[in-house]
N, C-alpha and C positions, 0 to 999 in steps of 0.2 A: 737121290735127289741132288740137284746142282745148287749148292749153297752160293750165295754172294760171297766173293773172296774176302771182302772186308769183314763181313759178319762171321765167317768161319775163323778168320784170324783172331778176332776178338774172343770168340768162343774158346779157342785153344789157349789164349793168354789168360783168360779168367777162370779156367778150370783149376780146381784145388781139391784137397782132401777135406773130409768133414771135420777133422781135427783142426786144420788150418782155418776153416770157416768159423769154428767155435771160438778161436782165439781173437776174432774180430770184435767180440762182445766186450764192452767196457763195464766197469762197476756203475751201477745206477741206471743202466740201459733198460728200456721198455721194448721187449721183443713181441712182435705181432705174428700170430700163426693163423692160417686159414681155418675155416670151420671143418669139423668132422674128418672125412677121408682126405682132405687137403693138407692135413698135418704132414710135415716132412720127417719121417722116422729116423733116417740116418743122421740128420742134423740135430734132432732133439736128443738122440742117444749120445752124440758127441758133446753136446752142451751138458747133459747129465754127468758125463764122465769128469768134466772140469768144474762142476758146480761149487766145490769147496774152495776153489781159488778165487771165486767171485764174491761180490757183496752187493746186496740190494738190487739184484736183477729181477725184473718181472717178466713173466711169459703170459701173454693174454690171448684168449680165444673164445669162440662160441663152440659148445658141444665137443670137448676133447674126447677122443675115442680110445686112447691107450694110456695105461698107467706107466708113463716114463719114470725113470729113476729120480728125476728132479722133483717129482711130486712126493716130497719127503719132509715130514714135520721136523726132522732133525737138522735139515739144511734150509729151513724157512728163511733165515736171515741172508743166506747166500743167493738162492734162486727160489722165488715163490710164484705160484700160479695166481693169475687174476682172471676170474671167469665172468664172461658176459652171459653165460648160461651154464647150468650144471648138468652133468651126466654121471654115469657110473664111475668114470675115471676121477672126477674131482669132487663129487658130492660129499663123501665122508670127510674130506679135508675142509670143505666149507662148513659142515656141521660142527666140526671140531675146532674151527677158528683159524686154521693155518692156510686156508685158501681164501683169498679175497673175492668179493662179489661186487661188480659194478652194475647198478640198476640201469636199465635201458629199454627202449623200444628198438628192435633189431634194425629198423629202417634208419635210425638216427645215429648208429655207431660211426659211419663214415664222417658225418658232420662233427661229431665229438672229436674225432681224430684230426680233421682239418682245422678245427679251432684250437687244438692243443689241450682239450679237456681230458683226452686219453693220449698217452704217450705213444710214439712210433719211431724209436731210434733205429731199430733193426727189424727187418722182415725176413723170416725163413718160410719158404713156401714150396710145395710140391708142384711140379709142372710137367707138361708134355715136352717131347723133343722139339728142338728149334726147327722152324720151317725155312723155306728157301729165302725168305725176306728178313730173317733174323729175329722172328717173333716166337715166343713161347706162350702157351695157353695155360692159365691157372684155373682150368675148367672145373675142378672138383670143389673149389672154395673161392669164389670170386668175392662175394660178401663185402667186407670192409677192407679187404687186402689191397685193392687198387688204390684206395685213399691213403693207406699206410705207405705204399710204394712211393707216392708223390712226396712224402714227408721224411722218409727214412734216410739215415746216414749210410747204412749198410743194407744191401739187398742181396741175399743169397738164395738161389733157386736150386732145388733138388730135382734134377732132370731124370725122368723115369719113362721108358718106352711104353709102359702099361697105362700111362695117364692119357686120356683122350684129348685130342685137339678139337676145340669147339670154337664156334663163331660167336660174335657179340663183343661187348666191351670187357674183354678178359685177357688181353694180350700184353705181354711185357717184352720190350725190345732188348736185344743183347747189349745195346749201348747204355741202358738204364741200370744194369746190374753191377754189383761189386764182384761177385763170384758165382760159380756154379759147381755143384757136386753131382756126380753121376751115380745112379743106383738102378738096378733092374729087379728089385724085389716085387712080388705081387702086391698090388694095391689093396688096402683094407677093404673087405667086403662085408656088407650088412644085409642079411636076408630079410624076408618079410616076417613081421612079428606073428606070434601065435594068436590065432583068432578062435575064441570060444563061443558058446551059445549066446552069452550076454553081448559080446561085441557084434556078433552076427545080427542079433535082434535090433540093436541100435542102428547098425548099418542099413538095415532094410527100411526103417522109418525115414532115415535121411534120404536114401536113394529114391524113395517114392516121391519126394518133394523136389527132386532135381529133374528139370525138363530137358528135352532134346535142345541142342544148341547152346547149353550153358557153358560158362568158362569156370574152371575149377582151381581152387587153392586147397591143397591137401596138407594138413599138418603132419607131425611126426607121431607115430604110435599105432597100436593095434586097432583102435576104433576107426580112425580115419582110413586105414587100409581096409578095414571091413566094409566101409562104404564103397571104396573103389571096386572091390570084388563083386559088388552087386550093381555095377553100372555098365556091364558088358552088353546090355540090350539097348543102350541109349544110342543116339545118333549125333554126329557133328559136335562133339564136345571140344572145348578148347582148354589150354593149360596156361595159366599165369600164376605162378606159385613161387615160394621161396625154395622148397626142397623138391628135388627130382629123385624119385625112388622107383623100385621095381613094381610097385602098385600101379603107378602111372604107365610104366612100360607095358604092363598087362593090357591096359586099355588101348594103347597104340597098336599092339599086336592083334587085338580083336577088331581093329578097324574103326573103333569108336571115336578116337581123337583125330579130327581133321583140321581144327583151328579155322575152318572156313567162315564161321559165324562170329568170330571175335571182332569187336569194333576197334580195339587197340592192338596193333601189330598182327593183323589177320594173317593166317597161314603159318604163324610161328608159335612154337612153345617157348616160354620164357621162365627161367629159374635163376637162382643165385648160388646154390650149392647142390651137390649130388651125393646121395648116400644109398648105395645099393650093391649089386653084384657085378661080376666081371661082364656078364651079359649086358648090363646097363651101360657100363663103360664103353663097350664095343658099339652099342647103339648110338652113343653120344658122338663118337669120333667122326669129325668132318660131316656131320649130319646137317644139311641145309634147313631142315625143319626146326632146328633147335638153336636158340641163342642164350648164352649165359651172361648175366649182367650183374653189376654191383647191387647190393641190397637197398641202397637209397633210390634205386630205379625200380626194382621188382616189387618192393614193399611200399612204395609211395602210394598212399590211399587215393590220391587224385589221379595218378596214372592207371593203377589197377582198376579203379572204379569207373574208368571210361568204358570198360567192357560191360555190355548189358548182361543181365542174368549171371553175375559173378557169385559163385557159391564158395564160401569159406567154411572149412570144417576143421575145428580145433577142439582139443580136449581140456577139461578142467578137473581139479581135485575135489572142489566143494563149491556149492552155491547156496546163497541164503534167500530169505523171502523177498528181499529187495531186488534180487537178480544180480547181486554182486558175485563175480566169479573169482575164486581164489585158486589160481592155476599154478602157483610157483612156490608155495610153502605149506607146511603142515603146522599150523599155528606159527610160532616164531622160527621153526626149524626149516631152513632153506632146502628146497627140493629141486627146483629147476630155475626158471626165470620167465620174464614176460615173452621173450623171443618176438616172433612176428604176429602173435595172436591179436594184439590191439590194432596193429597195422591193417590186418585183413578184415577184422570186424568192421573197422571204419570204411575200408574200401567197399565191402559188400553193402554196407548201409548207403553208400554214395551211389552205387550201381543201380541203373534202371532195371527193376525186376530182381535185384540181388537179394540173397539170403545168407545170413551168417548163422552157422550152427555151432553151438557149444554142446559137446557130447561128454557124457560121463556115466559109468555104471551107477546104479542107485545106491549101492552099499560099498563098504570097504571092510577089511579085516574079517573075512569069512562071514559076511552078512551081520556083523555085530555093531556096525556104525553106519548111520545114514549119511550119504554125501549131500543130501538136501537137508539144510539146517535152518532153524529160525534166524540165527545170526552166524556169521563166520566165526570159527574158532578164534579166540583172542590171539592177536599177533599175526594173523594170516594177512598176507599181502593181497590187495585187490588188483587183479590183472585186467579184467574187463569190467567196466563200471556199470552200474544199474542203468545209466542213460544210454548205453550202447548195445546192451544185450538184446538179442532178438529171439531166435529159436533155441530152446534147450531140450535135449533129447536124452532119455534113458531107455533101458530095455522095456519100460512100461508105457512109453508113448512120447508125445511131443507137446511141449508147452510153448506157446507163442506169447512172449512177454511185451514186445514192443506195442505201445499204445494202450497198455493195461495199467490200472491203478495198483498200488501196493497190495490192497486187499485182493484184487483179482489175480495178481501174481502169486500170492500165497496159495490161493485155491488151485491155480494151474499147476504149481510145483508140487503140491501135496498129491495131486492126482497122478503124477508120474513117479512118485516116491515108491520105495518098496512097500508092499502092503503091510508088512509087520510094523512099519514105522508111521503109517498114516494116522493112527489114533493119537499118538503122542505129539505128532506134528500139528494135528488139528487142535489139541489142547493148548499147545504153545501159541498158535495163531489166535485162539480165543483170549488167552491171557494178554496178548499184545493188542487186543481190540481190533484184530483184523477180520474176525468172523463174529 
């Protein structure tokens, strides 16, 4: 590839080691890291190595995927993690109190950064190699990173040839960055989750309600992917989502996704981060069918809702008779966060012919606890409100709550609860004067 001479000269001048990059961090800095597979492992390992020499440094991200050494309760005062969303990497720390949590709707994180409500002194991000025009693509985690790049004092990119170069609003020019570190390690891969009979049953109920020509938003987890697996007989589906994964790639390979019938950005798949396999990364690379954009674009309910027949599919942990969905905590114990669930429920409700699906197994803890409850467990955060919920799906059927009274909602939800719990749920509804 013939690089612009000026760009190549800047590239050579800005190249540094990971240790040198870590030394650019100052006490009190707020470091912004992209979502999921967009984490730069070489840079974060180098930061971890010097963490004891720092004080009051924060590392913030959505969905961290690796347990880097800085995730350490013994060095909490030196470098601590701030989660916009919890995963296996930071959940235990949040529950123990040494990982901080920032409540948010995913779509609003860039605005919080722009307004200074969330810090952005340093950006460490994984990116593709530079193109002939001096641009890098932060394709795996565009999310709020572009907003942080506009605010940061220090921007260091970890350049990896295994990162795909994608189109969209996801490019950073060599002139914008402070430094770059090269690495060629394989990019983190996440395979499809295990799908059992419960997930499969829920997936079938949802798939039966999705028409040809619909546009899909698919959330993270086994049940949303179980829905995807049962859509291979549909036609002319479109994609406007936050996460791009191997489930969606399966639909593309089956010829189901054409994006022809999308009203907003027809012909294009749109997403803000990718979490999948090497095969997915190869599919993304310079694919004119795909654009990666910041999350305040992809998750904006007004923009996404311009697509007719927008189908949003997201999971919850518990739902009560009012229809309130607790998707991010187990009582007061934090488990995940709001993420983009509220964004896309609102988008689907705006969409002509749109449907928002909240999916959940009927029970938890080996069938000893009903996930459908008269009231949410005390301390549970409400992720999707009673005013916005529409379809609720378990392995026992579909409850449509929109336009229903509280009494009608209680009956609908009891009908899709596990049979073992229906008698006690019915008694609870009677005691609440709902039956």
